[in-house]
N, C-alpha and C positions, 0 to 999 in steps of 0.2 A: 670293483663293484661300482655300479652306476648309481649316481645320486639323482634326486629330483629337484627341479627348480621350485623354490618355495612360493613364487609368484604365479607361475603358469602351469606348474606340475609336469613340465616336459623333462626328458632325461638329459643328464649332463655327464660328459666323460670326466675322468679324473683330472685331466690336464686343462680343462676349460675353466676360465675365470669369469666369463660372462655368458649368460644364457643366449643361445643362438636364436631362439624363438622370440623372446620378449626384450632382450637386451639388458636385463637386470644383473647386477653384480652378484656373484656367489657369496653367500654369507658363511662365515666360519661356523663349524659345528660346535666347538668349545672355545669361545673367545676368552682371552685372558681378562681378568677384572682390571679396570683402570684405577688410577689413583683416586679419582672421585668416588668410585664404587667402594673402594677400601675405606676411604674416609667416612662415607655414609654408614658403612657397617660398624666402624669403631664408634661413631656417635650413637648409633642405635643401641649398641651394647652398653655404652655408658648411661644412656637414658634408662634402660631397663634396670641396671644396677642402682641408679639413683632412685628409681621408683621403689625398689626393694628396701633401700636405706630409709626412704621416707616412711614406709609402713613400719619398718623395724624401729624407727626412732620413737614411735608411739609407745612401744612396749619395753625397749631395752635402754638402760641408762648409758651404755658404752658407746652409743652412736651419737653423731652430732645432733644439734637441736632440730626439732621438727620444722621450724621456719626456715632454717638454712637448707635442709634437705628438700623442702617443698619449692623454695626459690630455685635451687639448682635443677630440680626436675622440670620445672616450667621453662627455664632457659634452655635446657637440653631438648625439650619438646620442640621449641621453635627452631633450634639449630638442626634437629633431625628432619623436620619438615623441609627446611631450606636445602639441606643436603640431598634429600630424595628428589626434590624438584630439579636440582642442578643435574643429577644423574639422568633424569627423564629428558631434560633438554638435550643432553649430549647424545642420548640414544636416537633422538629425532622423531 
């Protein structure tokens, strides 16, 4: 099956690694996630869990105190933003 170049929309054969028309490299269809992307996903999941714990700490006595949960959520928010920016820089 013939693919299309994502930059100039010309056709590419299966064995071509570079577009003949514009010279751009062929991009992978399903690239594997990098370690930075996996780390950003883990931080995002921890941020959401921490936010849920923060809300739950207002109503349930079995959770950590509200101030501890809020501080953890704020710290994870900054770490999450940094991780997302790092992934964006690596993508280019």
